[in-house]
N, C-alpha and C positions, 0 to 999 in steps of 0.2 A: 962382447958387444951387446948382447941382448939379455944378459942375465940379471940386470938390475931391476928395481921395482917399476920404473917408469918407461923404459924403452918401448915395450910392446904396446903400451897405452898411447904413447906418442905416435907410433906407427898406425895404430887403429884410428886415431883422430886425423891423420894425414892421408889415410887411404882414399878418401873421397875428393882429395884435391888440396892445394896449398892453403895454409892458414897463417894468420898473423899471430904473434906471440900472445897477445891478450885473448884471442880466440882459443888458443891451446890452453892457456892458464885457466880460463873459465870452465873448459870441458874436463880438466884434469883435477878438479878440486879433490883433495886439500893440498895439492902440491904448492910449494912456495915458488915465487918468481925466480929466486936465486937457484933453486934446485932445477927448475925447468930450463933456465938458460944454460946452466952447466951441462945438463943432459943433452940439450940440443947441440952444444959445442962438441961434446963427445961424439954424438951421432954424426955430426958434420965431419969430424976427423976420421971417423970410420967409414965415411962415404955412404952413409945410409940416408942422409938428408942433405939438401942443398939450401943455402941461405941466399935469398934474393933481396938485395937492397935497392929500393926504388928511390932513395933519397927523400928530399922534401923536408918540410918542417911542420909538424913533428915527423920524425923519421918513419918511413913505411918499409917494414921488413916482413917478408913472408918466408915460410919454410915449406918445402915440398920433398916428397920422397924421390930419391934417385932410382935408377934402374936397379941398382943393388938393393936399395931399401924395399922396392916393390917385390923382390924375391921373398920377402918375409910374409907377404900377404897370404899365400897358401898355408903357411904355418899358423898364422893368426886365425884363419878360418878353421883350421883343425882344432885349435884351442876352443874356439866358439862352439863347434860341434860337440866336442868333448864335454863342455859345460852343460849343453842341453841334454846329453845322454845321462850324465851323472845326476842331473836334477839340481835344483836350487834349494839349499837348506836354510836360506836366510830371507825368504820372501816376506814374511810378516815383519821381521826386524827392519828390513829395507823400507817397507811401506811406512812403518811407524817413524823411522828416522827422516826419510826423504819425502814421504807423501805419495810415492808411486812405486809400482813394481818395475823390474827391468823388462825391457821390450820383449824378449822371447819367453817370459814367464807364462805358463799355461793359465795362471789366474787372470791374465789380461783378456783371455778369450770370453770370459763371462761378462765383461763390460766394454762399452765403447768409451771414447774420450769424453763424451758428454754425460755419460751415466755415472752413478755413484755406487759404491759398494753397499752391502746390507747394513753396515754400521755408519752409513752416510758419509764416508770419507771419499773424496773425489780421487779417481785414478787418473794420474797424468802420465801420458806416454811421451817418451823422449823421441826426438827425431833420429837419433843414432842408437846403435846397439852397443851397450857398454858391458855386455856380459862376457867376461874373459876369465877363464880359470887358469891361474898361474900355479903350476905344480913345482 
């Protein structure tokens, strides 16, 4: 149920509340919409998420964690803590590719959102924590 590449990342994104498919898609880049919808269907069949269809035109569909899905949150938090303990070995690569460090990165403590780094690259902080170590 949780062993594939995207399940825990979907759980992470739904941990703070229901989200629409496009919100999940933008937060899970580079997942394809086809892969995301398939993963959400599998998670719905496993009773980890519930699909709420509000109807309308265009259709308004949200996904939320079920009680069973929320049981994964302590596991997700343990993975996050493990990632912090192990340390990040891709900080500079991440900043070069995306323009910002991950939220828990200790390099963020040297700058604020408005400040720039020594080499004048802005450091952009994300609203959510996307640091998960998948072993």
